C-alpha angles and dihedrals in degrees: 000000000000092000092060093052105046125086122253093258090055094223098121102053094109090060091059098049099090093049093046092047089051091049092050093047094053096042115107114245117229092216098052103021089229135090118246090244093053092046092052100040105022093237141061119250119259115271116261090247112082103194100126123015093200126187125316112271090218112044095179140029093238092054090048093048093048093048092048091048090051091048094051092046092048092047090049091051091047091051091052091048091049091048091052091048092047091048091050091048091049093049092053091069 
């Protein structure tokens, strides 16, 4: 990802690091089905356009905790399923 953003003389790569890190952290993982940011915090960050703040996605602590618990359990299950699939694919060779 970094390679496609920097200039040919490779002097501006440090300027792109925050944006690329943000893009990687909000990208959905094929193995888990969740982005790293969502898995850690239980929500996605606000979009970079601040036109309408809207209502809070999590009105209560219990709702937030249950959603986060479900996310972590689902990501765990997805990681195990991906590990099994990858093991099966590796053993075919």
